[in-house]
Wavefront OBJ file of the C-alpha trace (Angstrom):
o trace
v 0.000 0.000 0.000
v 2.795 2.422 0.922
v 4.696 1.353 -2.178
v 1.629 2.083 -4.327
v 1.351 5.591 -2.868
v 5.059 6.178 -3.468
v 4.760 5.075 -7.100
v 1.671 7.268 -7.562
v 3.491 10.291 -6.138
v 6.470 9.692 -8.458
v 4.105 9.253 -11.420
v 2.358 12.556 -10.598
v 5.708 14.339 -10.186
v 6.882 13.029 -13.569
v 3.588 14.122 -15.153
v 3.909 17.629 -13.729
v 7.533 17.922 -14.876
v 6.587 16.687 -18.361
v 3.724 19.202 -18.571
v 6.044 22.019 -17.479
v 8.694 21.046 -20.050
v 6.028 20.843 -22.751
v 4.701 24.293 -21.803
v 8.217 25.756 -21.946
v 8.809 24.125 -25.322
v 5.536 25.513 -26.725
v 6.160 29.040 -25.397
v 9.724 29.048 -26.759
v 8.591 27.736 -30.158
v 5.974 30.514 -30.407
v 8.634 33.187 -29.927
v 9.722 34.979 -33.134
l 1 2 3 4 5 6 7 8 9 10 11 12 13 14 15 16 17 18 19 20 21 22 23 24 25 26 27 28 29 30 31 32
């Protein structure tokens, strides 16, 4: 049970980091 929560937290952290990287990539690609 604790292991499942730890994996879920890591999965969420990876998802947030991926979303942030994607947002940075999009904003930088829209720059002239």
